[in-house]
N, C-alpha and C positions, 0 to 999 in steps of 0.2 A: 502494499499499501504505498511507497515509497513517488511522493507527488513528483513531475515532471518539473521546472521553471522551465522558461525559455531559455534555449540551449545559446540566444546570442545576449551576450553583457549591454549592448545599446538599449535592448528590446524588452529586460531586464531591468537594468536603469530606466526608463520610462512608465514600468508598469508599477514600481518604487515607490517615484516621485510620484503617480495616481496615487496610488496608495497614501500617500504621504499628505495630501492633497481633499482625502477626501473621496473620488473619485472612482474610485478600485476597492475593493475588496483583497484581503491576505489569502481568500480561494483561492482569486483570479490569480494572484502574484505566484503562488506558491503553484497552482493546477491543479488544486482538489476538484475532484468530480461529488456528484450530490450523495450519488452511490456510495463514495468513501465515507463523506461526511453521518449519514443515516448508518450507516456501518457502526461510526462512532457513536452515536444518540444511541441506537438498540443498546447497545453495553450500558450507556448513560441509564435507560432503564430496567435494564438491570440489578444493575448497583440500588435505584432509588427503591427498587421497589423486592430488593433482599434488607435494604434498612441502611444501606450505605450511601444516607444522605454526602456524606464530606467528598466521596468519591465520584458521585453522581454531580454534585455539584461544579468540583473540580473541571470534568467531561462539559456540562453543558457551560461553564462560563469559556474554555475554551472555544467552543463551534460558536459561539454565537461572537466570539472575538476575531475567528477566522471568514466566517460569514455573515454581519452583522445585518444584513437586506431580509433574512430571511425570517419571517414574522413568527414559525415553528419553534425556532433554535431562542427567541424572545421569551415566547411562552414558557419554553420547559424548564428554561433558566428561571422565571418568575416561582414556577410551582416549589424547584429544590432553594431556592432562597427562601420561602415562607415554610417550606418544610424545618428550613434550618436556623427558622426561630429569625429570618431577616426579613418581616416585614416592608422595612421602606426598601429595600432591595428589587422584592419580588413586584411591588406597584413601580418602582423606575422602570423593572424589564416590561410588566403590561403596556407603560406608557409607552414601550418603543412598539409591543405588537400592536397595539390600539392604531399607531399611525402607522404603519406597515401593509396592517389590514384592517384598514378602520371597515368595512363588507361582512368580518368576519367575527361571529356570537364569541366563540370562543375568549378573545382576547377581553371584550366588555364583562364578559358571565364572569371571568377567573380576575380579573381587576376588580369587581362588587363583593367578590368573596371576600377578598384582601382589605376594601377596607370596611366592609359590615366589619370585618375583626376588630378593626383599627377607632372602630364607635361612627363612623362618618356616614350613619342612614344616608343621608338625603344625594351623597351620590354616589352613593350605593345605586341606590334607587333610580337614578340616571342614568346610571351606565347598564343596568337590569335592564330598565325602556327599549334603549339599545342594542341590545342584546337581540332581544322581542321581532325589531324590523328589519335585523339583520335576514339575507336567503342563507338556504344551506340548513344546516343539520338542526332539524325539526327538535331531535332530544335539547339539545341549545336551548331552543326557546320555550320547551315547556319548562325544562329546572329554573331559566329565568321567570317566566311568566308566576311559577308556585314560590318564588323569591319574594318577587316583588308581592302575592297575595300574602306571604308572610308578614312579612313586613305592612302591609295595610291591618292587619289583623292587634299589632300590639298598641 
């Protein structure tokens, strides 16, 4: 799984310059494929489900650093940050996920759950409403609606 960066030094220099300017990702500079990165993510999930949160956190921090344009890596990082006891870090990662994929309910729902745990009910309710308006996974919309209903009952 060794990446193959561009062989020509000038090409590599151009990519590194773009990366330094925020116009390229480390994924592009090093030549990682999506398959390679998602294979690492599967290991991160295995660690997480085995209770090895610190190891999962390290992997997802790395994946996010390599490809900060992938909302999935941002959401996964948010989950492990929260599990590691860092709700502020989770919130920051969800902020990125929502910016990268504003039409994906998962980012809003996850952020709402963190906000609820921090006692920020109004902001959480706003995110839950956004999640219900997103296209896609009906289960996420149903969960958001259920949480909204529970908030109204209190």
